KEMIZA-263907 format. One record per residue (C-alpha): residue in three letters; x, y, z; residue number from 0; chain. Coordinates in Angstrom, 3 decimals. Each point is the difference from the previous one (the first is absolute). Layout:
BEGIN
ALA_X_Y_Z_NUM_A;
...
//
This chain:
BEGIN
MET_-16.743_95.321_-72.216_0_A;
LEU_3.045_0.212_-2.319_1_A;
VAL_2.604_0.705_2.467_2_A;
PHE_-1.195_-3.138_2.166_3_A;
PHE_0.303_-2.043_-3.140_4_A;
LEU_3.401_1.190_-0.687_5_A;
GLN_1.729_-0.401_3.442_6_A;
PRO_0.141_-3.647_-0.139_7_A;
ILE_1.089_-0.842_-3.523_8_A;
ALA_3.558_-0.120_0.459_9_A;
PHE_0.035_-2.211_3.178_10_A;
GLY_-2.684_-2.249_-1.716_11_A;
SER_2.790_-0.692_-3.038_12_A;
TRP_2.523_-1.005_2.957_13_A;
LEU_-2.255_-2.703_1.512_14_A;
PRO_-0.058_-2.429_-2.812_15_A;
ARG_4.021_-0.001_-0.150_16_A;
ILE_0.269_-0.778_3.473_17_A;
PRO_0.725_-3.530_-0.860_18_A;
GLU_2.497_1.058_-2.662_19_A;
VAL_1.967_2.062_3.028_20_A;
GLN_-0.126_-2.880_2.370_21_A;
ALA_1.449_-2.252_-2.357_22_A;
ALA_2.518_2.309_-1.188_23_A;
LEU_1.119_0.726_3.486_24_A;
GLY_-0.110_-3.802_1.181_25_A;
LEU_-2.503_0.771_2.702_26_A;
GLY_-1.973_-2.784_1.638_27_A;
PRO_-3.590_0.954_1.227_28_A;
ALA_1.237_1.104_3.593_29_A;
ALA_2.737_1.923_-1.479_30_A;
LEU_-2.462_1.790_-2.162_31_A;
ALA_-2.209_0.522_2.781_32_A;
LEU_2.798_1.797_1.962_33_A;
ALA_0.447_2.276_-2.976_34_A;
LEU_-3.396_0.824_-0.709_35_A;
LEU_-0.059_1.223_3.936_36_A;
GLY_1.863_3.065_-1.499_37_A;
LEU_-3.574_1.073_-1.068_38_A;
PRO_-1.842_0.307_3.276_39_A;
CYS_3.251_1.330_1.790_40_A;
GLY_-0.198_2.787_-2.357_41_A;
THR_-3.576_0.709_0.628_42_A;
LEU_0.462_-0.296_3.775_43_A;
ILE_2.871_2.393_-0.060_44_A;
THR_-1.864_2.573_-2.183_45_A;
LEU_-4.137_0.173_0.562_46_A;
PRO_0.247_1.324_3.691_47_A;
PHE_2.025_2.935_-1.384_48_A;
ALA_-2.005_0.187_-3.076_49_A;
GLY_-3.332_0.302_1.490_50_A;
PRO_1.011_3.549_1.745_51_A;
LEU_1.747_1.119_-2.944_52_A;
VAL_-2.701_-0.480_-2.504_53_A;
GLY_-2.268_1.552_2.504_54_A;
ARG_2.246_3.055_-0.300_55_A;
ILE_0.755_0.159_-3.788_56_A;
GLY_-3.253_-1.448_-1.170_57_A;
ALA_-1.031_-2.847_-1.895_58_A;
ARG_0.723_1.279_-3.443_59_A;
THR_3.126_0.935_0.649_60_A;
ALA_1.128_-3.351_1.522_61_A;
ILE_-1.516_-1.750_-2.921_62_A;
ILE_2.200_1.892_-2.492_63_A;
ALA_3.104_-0.003_2.108_64_A;
GLY_-0.655_-3.820_0.919_65_A;
PHE_-0.223_-0.685_-3.484_66_A;
ILE_3.342_0.927_-1.056_67_A;
LEU_1.832_-1.749_2.989_68_A;
TYR_-1.995_-3.094_-0.557_69_A;
SER_0.724_-0.217_-3.808_70_A;
LEU_3.655_0.228_0.934_71_A;
ALA_-0.161_-2.694_2.673_72_A;
VAL_-2.273_-2.695_-1.553_73_A;
GLY_2.567_-0.743_-2.611_74_A;
LEU_2.690_-0.755_2.617_75_A;
PRO_-0.838_-3.824_0.785_76_A;
VAL_0.315_-1.290_-3.560_77_A;
LEU_3.771_1.708_0.129_78_A;
ALA_0.917_-1.591_3.419_79_A;
PRO_2.952_-2.196_-0.303_80_A;
ASP_-0.416_-1.829_3.384_81_A;
PRO_-2.548_-0.691_2.937_82_A;
ILE_1.417_2.605_1.941_83_A;
LEU_-0.458_2.888_-2.563_84_A;
LEU_-3.163_-1.601_-1.248_85_A;
PHE_-1.238_0.600_3.503_86_A;
VAL_1.141_3.602_-0.041_87_A;
ALA_-1.463_0.606_-3.377_88_A;
LEU_-3.535_-1.427_1.386_89_A;
MET_0.474_2.304_3.068_90_A;
LEU_0.141_3.094_-2.112_91_A;
ALA_-2.688_-1.092_-2.448_92_A;
GLY_-2.275_-0.811_3.233_93_A;
SER_0.816_3.230_1.105_94_A;
ALA_-1.017_1.940_-2.945_95_A;
ILE_-3.028_-2.066_-0.591_96_A;
SER_-1.488_0.479_3.318_97_A;
PHE_0.249_3.983_-0.360_98_A;
VAL_-1.647_0.272_-3.265_99_A;
GLU_-2.715_-2.353_0.880_100_A;
LEU_-0.545_2.073_3.136_101_A;
GLY_-0.547_3.060_-1.905_102_A;
LEU_-2.369_-1.988_-2.561_103_A;
ASN_-2.229_-1.134_2.969_104_A;
VAL_-0.361_3.179_1.560_105_A;
GLN_-0.470_2.155_-3.194_106_A;
ALA_-2.899_-2.990_-0.964_107_A;
ASP_-1.449_0.817_3.437_108_A;
LEU_-0.047_4.133_-0.808_109_A;
VAL_-1.615_-0.318_-3.190_110_A;
GLU_-2.336_-2.336_1.449_111_A;
LYS_-1.107_2.773_2.378_112_A;
ALA_0.303_2.631_-1.900_113_A;
SER_-2.062_-1.618_-3.080_114_A;
GLY_-2.579_-1.522_2.250_115_A;
LYS_0.281_-3.356_-2.151_116_A;
LEU_1.162_-3.463_1.300_117_A;
ILE_3.396_-0.288_-2.334_118_A;
MET_2.193_-2.226_2.300_119_A;
ASN_-0.531_-3.364_-1.557_120_A;
THR_0.030_1.201_-3.125_121_A;
ALA_3.239_1.744_0.506_122_A;
HIS_1.664_-3.232_1.333_123_A;
GLY_-1.711_-1.913_-3.097_124_A;
CYS_2.063_2.181_-2.079_125_A;
TRP_3.285_-0.823_2.119_126_A;
SER_-0.760_-3.661_-0.484_127_A;
LEU_-0.569_0.465_-3.956_128_A;
GLY_3.517_1.998_0.270_129_A;
ILE_1.907_-3.100_2.013_130_A;
MET_-1.944_-2.433_-2.433_131_A;
ALA_1.449_1.873_-2.954_132_A;
GLY_3.352_0.305_1.593_133_A;
SER_0.027_-3.942_0.416_134_A;
LEU_-1.256_-0.815_-3.364_135_A;
ILE_2.833_2.316_-1.436_136_A;
GLY_2.585_-2.019_2.129_137_A;
SER_-1.288_-3.224_-1.170_138_A;
GLY_0.234_1.435_-3.528_139_A;
PHE_3.647_0.820_0.369_140_A;
ALA_0.751_-3.044_1.721_141_A;
ALA_-1.522_-1.853_-3.080_142_A;
ILE_2.251_2.010_-2.362_143_A;
ASP_2.852_-0.734_2.392_144_A;
LEU_0.574_3.547_0.880_145_A;
ALA_2.155_0.210_2.923_146_A;
PRO_-1.332_1.158_3.170_147_A;
ALA_2.811_2.787_0.686_148_A;
ILE_-1.424_1.376_-3.141_149_A;
ALA_-3.558_-0.326_-0.255_150_A;
VAL_-0.965_1.226_3.549_151_A;
PRO_1.935_3.180_0.052_152_A;
LEU_-1.367_0.481_-3.524_153_A;
VAL_-3.425_-0.052_1.145_154_A;
ALA_0.721_2.247_2.796_155_A;
PHE_1.840_2.616_-2.463_156_A;
LEU_-3.008_-0.039_-2.611_157_A;
VAL_-2.897_0.440_2.813_158_A;
LEU_1.525_2.673_1.823_159_A;
PRO_-0.681_3.241_-2.036_160_A;
LEU_-3.524_-1.097_-0.494_161_A;
ALA_-0.278_-0.199_3.694_162_A;
LEU_1.617_3.023_0.599_163_A;
LEU_-2.416_1.880_-2.471_164_A;
THR_-3.099_-1.893_1.676_165_A;
GLY_1.400_0.852_3.353_166_A;
TYR_0.153_3.787_-0.681_167_A;
ALA_-3.719_0.111_-1.461_168_A;
LEU_-1.177_-1.394_3.375_169_A;
PRO_-1.943_2.511_2.064_170_A;
LYS_1.098_1.651_2.963_171_A;
LEU_-1.902_-1.017_2.724_172_A;
SER_1.083_0.586_4.078_173_A;
ASP_-1.234_-2.102_2.784_174_A;
ALA_-0.126_3.166_1.912_175_A;
PRO_-0.037_-0.497_3.890_176_A;
HIS_-1.608_2.303_2.607_177_A;
SER_2.252_2.664_1.857_178_A;
GLY_1.344_-1.722_3.063_179_A;
GLU_2.317_0.911_2.878_180_A;
GLU_2.402_-2.991_-0.395_181_A;
LYS_0.541_-2.609_-2.424_182_A;
ARG_-0.480_-3.876_0.847_183_A;
SER_3.152_-2.020_-0.202_184_A;
ALA_0.666_-1.638_-3.044_185_A;
TRP_0.628_-3.287_2.010_186_A;
SER_-3.396_0.085_1.826_187_A;
LEU_-1.712_-3.288_0.013_188_A;
PRO_-3.005_-0.751_-2.329_189_A;
SER_-3.369_-0.338_1.437_190_A;
PRO_-1.587_-3.856_0.501_191_A;
ALA_-2.215_0.740_-2.467_192_A;
LEU_2.817_0.663_-2.765_193_A;
VAL_1.744_-3.077_1.435_194_A;
GLY_-2.660_-2.160_-0.748_195_A;
ILE_-0.326_1.548_-3.647_196_A;
CYS_3.658_-0.402_-0.352_197_A;
LEU_0.187_-3.797_1.193_198_A;
PHE_-3.043_-0.777_-2.448_199_A;
VAL_2.297_1.541_-2.930_200_A;
PHE_3.218_-1.790_1.097_201_A;
GLY_-1.338_-3.488_-1.245_202_A;
ILE_-1.430_1.348_-3.114_203_A;
THR_3.290_1.870_-1.082_204_A;
MET_2.300_-2.937_1.075_205_A;
THR_-1.886_-2.375_-2.287_206_A;
GLU_0.547_2.762_-2.914_207_A;
GLY_3.657_0.076_0.690_208_A;
ALA_-0.179_-3.860_-0.033_209_A;
MET_-1.405_0.004_-3.321_210_A;
ALA_2.167_2.760_-1.568_211_A;
ASP_3.421_-1.853_1.255_212_A;
TRP_-0.772_-3.583_0.019_213_A;
SER_-2.686_-0.540_-2.759_214_A;
ALA_2.569_-0.427_-2.724_215_A;
ILE_2.402_-2.090_2.205_216_A;
PHE_-3.042_-2.386_0.778_217_A;
LEU_-1.063_-0.767_-3.412_218_A;
ARG_3.543_-0.753_-0.749_219_A;
ASP_0.773_-2.211_2.829_220_A;
ALA_-3.136_-1.481_1.041_221_A;
LEU_-1.777_-0.396_-3.746_222_A;
ASP_3.080_0.137_-2.263_223_A;
ALA_-0.984_3.014_-1.882_224_A;
GLU_2.561_1.406_-2.314_225_A;
GLY_0.959_3.344_-1.832_226_A;
GLY_-2.584_2.653_-0.032_227_A;
PHE_-2.402_-2.263_1.398_228_A;
VAL_1.306_0.302_3.784_229_A;
GLY_-1.040_3.746_-0.134_230_A;
LEU_-3.739_-0.369_-0.898_231_A;
GLY_-0.908_-1.278_3.502_232_A;
TYR_0.926_3.721_1.529_233_A;
SER_-1.775_1.510_-3.398_234_A;
VAL_-3.383_-2.202_0.683_235_A;
PHE_0.112_0.968_3.579_236_A;
ALA_0.664_4.006_-0.765_237_A;
PHE_-2.660_-0.191_-2.676_238_A;
MET_-2.713_-1.202_2.365_239_A;
VAL_1.064_2.304_2.718_240_A;
ALA_-0.594_2.768_-2.543_241_A;
ALA_-3.412_-1.358_-0.990_242_A;
GLY_-1.133_-0.323_3.672_243_A;
ARG_1.224_3.671_0.806_244_A;
PHE_-1.913_1.628_-2.788_245_A;
GLY_-3.225_-1.850_1.245_246_A;
GLY_0.972_0.654_3.508_247_A;
ASP_-1.502_3.658_0.257_248_A;
THR_-3.613_-1.701_-1.532_249_A;
LEU_0.204_-2.559_2.337_250_A;
LYS_0.477_2.114_3.208_251_A;
ARG_-2.818_2.176_-0.946_252_A;
ARG_-2.341_-3.007_-0.374_253_A;
LEU_1.634_-2.376_2.873_254_A;
GLY_1.831_2.375_2.387_255_A;
GLY_3.638_-0.081_1.087_256_A;
VAL_-0.012_-2.908_2.272_257_A;
ALA_-2.202_-2.362_-2.295_258_A;
THR_2.509_0.662_-2.940_259_A;
ALA_2.909_-0.909_2.066_260_A;
ARG_-1.482_-3.078_1.198_261_A;
LEU_-1.236_-1.169_-3.400_262_A;
CYS_3.293_0.562_-1.370_263_A;
GLY_1.887_-1.363_2.969_264_A;
ALA_-1.840_-3.286_-0.249_265_A;
LEU_0.789_-0.217_-4.020_266_A;
ALA_3.826_0.631_1.060_267_A;
VAL_0.081_-3.218_2.537_268_A;
VAL_-1.750_-2.041_-2.739_269_A;
GLY_2.665_1.359_-2.515_270_A;
GLY_2.898_-0.883_2.099_271_A;
ILE_-1.379_-3.696_0.535_272_A;
VAL_-0.439_-0.113_-3.750_273_A;
LEU_3.512_0.989_-0.581_274_A;
TYR_1.622_-2.495_2.662_275_A;
LEU_-1.823_-2.811_-1.586_276_A;
ALA_0.654_0.914_-3.693_277_A;
PRO_1.079_-3.011_-2.081_278_A;
SER_0.514_2.018_-3.065_279_A;
VAL_1.061_3.415_-1.210_280_A;
GLU_-3.644_0.743_-1.214_281_A;
VAL_-1.421_-0.639_3.469_282_A;
ALA_2.963_2.225_1.698_283_A;
LEU_-0.916_2.506_-2.319_284_A;
LEU_-3.793_-0.292_0.970_285_A;
GLY_1.075_0.321_3.736_286_A;
PHE_2.034_3.184_-0.555_287_A;
GLY_-3.034_1.409_-1.471_288_A;
ILE_-2.163_-1.015_2.971_289_A;
ILE_2.411_1.452_2.414_290_A;
GLY_0.563_3.050_-2.104_291_A;
VAL_-4.090_0.846_0.000_292_A;
GLY_0.153_-0.836_3.662_293_A;
VAL_2.548_2.413_1.165_294_A;
SER_-0.676_2.758_-2.369_295_A;
VAL_-2.038_2.394_2.191_296_A;
GLY_1.559_-0.657_3.319_297_A;
PHE_2.855_2.861_0.099_298_A;
PRO_-2.346_2.703_-1.630_299_A;
LEU_-2.834_-0.539_2.508_300_A;
ALA_2.407_-0.246_2.543_301_A;
VAL_1.562_3.541_-1.126_302_A;
THR_-3.507_1.321_-0.109_303_A;
ALA_-0.899_-1.370_3.402_304_A;
ALA_3.186_1.555_1.673_305_A;
ALA_-0.246_3.359_-1.524_306_A;
GLY_-3.603_0.077_1.518_307_A;
LEU_0.794_-0.710_3.475_308_A;
GLY_0.082_3.595_0.545_309_A;
ASP_2.505_-0.456_3.150_310_A;
ARG_2.487_2.343_-1.763_311_A;
ALA_0.740_1.054_-3.485_312_A;
ALA_-0.493_-2.686_-2.857_313_A;
SER_3.517_0.314_-1.116_314_A;
ALA_1.443_-1.322_3.397_315_A;
ASN_-2.371_-2.750_0.003_316_A;
VAL_0.671_-1.099_-3.610_317_A;
ALA_3.895_0.492_1.084_318_A;
VAL_-0.527_-2.700_2.574_319_A;
LEU_-2.250_-2.223_-2.473_320_A;
SER_2.628_0.157_-2.639_321_A;
PHE_2.709_-0.935_2.301_322_A;
VAL_-1.602_-3.045_1.162_323_A;
ALA_-1.403_-0.860_-3.445_324_A;
LEU_3.570_0.315_-1.607_325_A;
THR_1.384_-2.100_2.741_326_A;
GLY_-2.268_-2.846_-0.826_327_A;
PHE_0.526_0.186_-3.610_328_A;
LEU_3.801_-0.032_0.464_329_A;
ILE_0.313_-2.289_3.055_330_A;
GLY_-2.272_-2.848_-1.656_331_A;
PRO_2.579_-1.075_-2.546_332_A;
PRO_3.001_-0.583_2.073_333_A;
LEU_-2.414_-1.898_2.465_334_A;
ILE_-1.234_-2.079_-2.995_335_A;
GLY_3.804_-0.505_-0.991_336_A;
PHE_1.088_-1.272_3.613_337_A;
ILE_-2.621_-2.661_0.037_338_A;
ALA_0.251_-0.930_-3.748_339_A;
GLU_3.907_-0.597_0.840_340_A;
HIS_-1.007_-2.677_2.500_341_A;
SER_-3.663_-1.244_-1.294_342_A;
GLY_-0.023_0.698_-4.158_343_A;
ILE_-1.612_2.975_-1.485_344_A;
ARG_-3.548_-1.404_-0.019_345_A;
PHE_-0.358_-0.045_3.667_346_A;
GLY_1.524_3.057_0.229_347_A;
ILE_-2.306_1.961_-2.030_348_A;
ALA_-2.817_-1.713_2.122_349_A;
CYS_1.006_2.275_2.585_350_A;
VAL_-2.077_2.640_-1.166_351_A;
ILE_-3.155_-2.023_0.965_352_A;
PRO_0.174_0.263_3.872_353_A;
VAL_0.904_4.268_-0.272_354_A;
LEU_-2.959_0.084_-2.460_355_A;
LEU_-2.225_-1.762_2.473_356_A;
ILE_1.142_2.531_2.929_357_A;
SER_-0.770_3.114_-2.513_358_A;
LEU_-3.514_-1.668_-0.798_359_A;
PHE_-0.753_-0.209_3.721_360_A;
LEU_1.190_3.728_0.268_361_A;
SER_-2.122_1.405_-2.496_362_A;
GLY_-2.645_1.628_2.070_363_A;
ARG_2.564_2.311_1.160_364_A;
LEU_-0.572_1.880_-3.277_365_A;
ALA_-3.343_1.130_1.401_366_A;
PRO_-0.562_3.727_-0.297_367_A;
ARG_0.283_1.556_3.695_368_A;
ALA_-2.141_2.733_1.416_369_A;
THR_2.995_2.418_1.559_370_A;
THR_-0.858_2.570_2.493_371_A;
ALA_2.411_3.253_-1.130_372_A;
ARG_2.437_0.447_2.968_373_A;
ALA_1.196_3.812_0.907_374_A;
ASP_3.518_-1.393_-0.450_375_A;
PRO_1.690_2.160_-2.599_376_A;
GLN_3.023_-2.852_-0.215_377_A;
ALA_-2.413_-2.322_-1.579_378_A;
GLU_-0.090_1.836_-3.255_379_A;
VAL_3.913_0.175_-0.559_380_A;
PRO_0.449_-1.317_-3.475_381_A;
GLY_2.898_-2.750_-1.015_382_A;
VAL_0.619_-1.083_3.620_383_A;
LEU_0.135_-3.823_0.867_384_A;
//
């Protein structure tokens, strides 16, 4: 729980400073969107190789090594002197984030299996508290006019020692494969069942990415919020995501995974509509909160569903799911930026509504599947895509 909480704090402190970086570099919405493409590029480059690597070195080692790289990379965007270097810095940050988050998700699944307890939603709830804490820290530094170039690296530097100690305290668990004659290719295609789960989670994480990168700009440009208030939208969103995840395991036990996903998915759509129509900051904050509850359990439920497919090792399916989820998280913001450039930020942020409707439609893909074990040793190789 602690390592999930610590991981996103530094990244969360960057989010409220995006408008300042945009203004300092003189970027319009489209130019900022192009720069933000650095994050998904880093993810796309890294995750196909990170999956096999995490399978070989283990999730615990991946978390420890990934934290070091991530802490160095996450402070680079605020130091970029021009849009090109901002793109490069974000690409490095996206690469590091994808690696450490893959380690976290695989480790959580292994702990869940070893302990026999449902912890995935709660673990992600701690992640949401971490990114909320980071965004509040970033908003606080903005309120006292501490420069982003100082504030974000400072947060990463302070968090790193505790993160490393926590990483070393994690149990050494292995997603051990059965012995087989040959290994499955790292580039083999995912099963149709996994594709459906991935498409479900894409809309969820695309919305999370939109809230992360554009909530502050939405409040500033659409509703004239100023100072530390521009960061409150994401803080409210992250708090409600955390609240939803902390109750997610209980709700899943009572309603089942599919019903939980449908209930929360419907709330997310309602929240998107409220946000689009918001006439004031207060109503917009309500919309951010409803969306937060709505998307809260989507990714944790998808991780459990993908890990439980049984067609190959859990680490392989979680790697594919993480790839798609992070791609959605990071592609959404640039897409919204391009739309906002021509139609305004209010219409741009409303683009999350149709993708949330698609996720709601696909929520049935999370139903547990009865799988028959096949005499295929290749299906048990960990860490292959």
